[in-house]
C-alpha positions, 0 to 999 in steps of 0.5 A, a space after each residue: 058195555 054195562 048201562 046205568 041200572 042194568 045189572 051188576 058192576 064188574 068187580 074190577 070196575 068197582 075197584 078202579 072207581 074207588 079212588 075216583 069216588 074218594 077224591 070226588 067226595 072230598 072235593 064235594 065236601 069242599 064245594 058244599 061247605 063253600 056253597 053253604 057258607 054263601 048261602 047262609 051269609 045271604 040268608 042269615 037272620 041279624 046279618 050273622 056271617 058265620 053259621 051257628 054251632 050246636 054249642 054256640 051260646 050266642 044263638 037261639 035253638 031255631 037259628 041253629 036248627 035252620 042253619 043245620 037244615 040248610 047245611 044238611 040239604 045243601 050237602 045231600 044235593 051236592 053229594 048226589 050231584 057229585 057221585 052221579 057225575 063222578 059215576 057218569 065220567 067213570 062210565 064214559 072213560 071205562 065203558 062200565 057203570 061203577 054202581 049196583 
């Protein structure tokens, strides 16, 4: 049984993990987007319900940058949690770590 961080994963483990990784990444993106929208609704200046986009003429650059920073941080944390959780679940199922 290959442990996390101890050597190379087998080619078959990497191939078998690929669909799991794709599905978990999509679900993670959806979850991250929902979390970001909730965080933005609670913390937005002036009670804005939707985060501003880069081309939003009604928002100043500071607000747009703050929204982008929140979004990036949330997406990064969710991605790490989803990727790691998927790898751990795959290892429990297959006995091999899918990474490295």
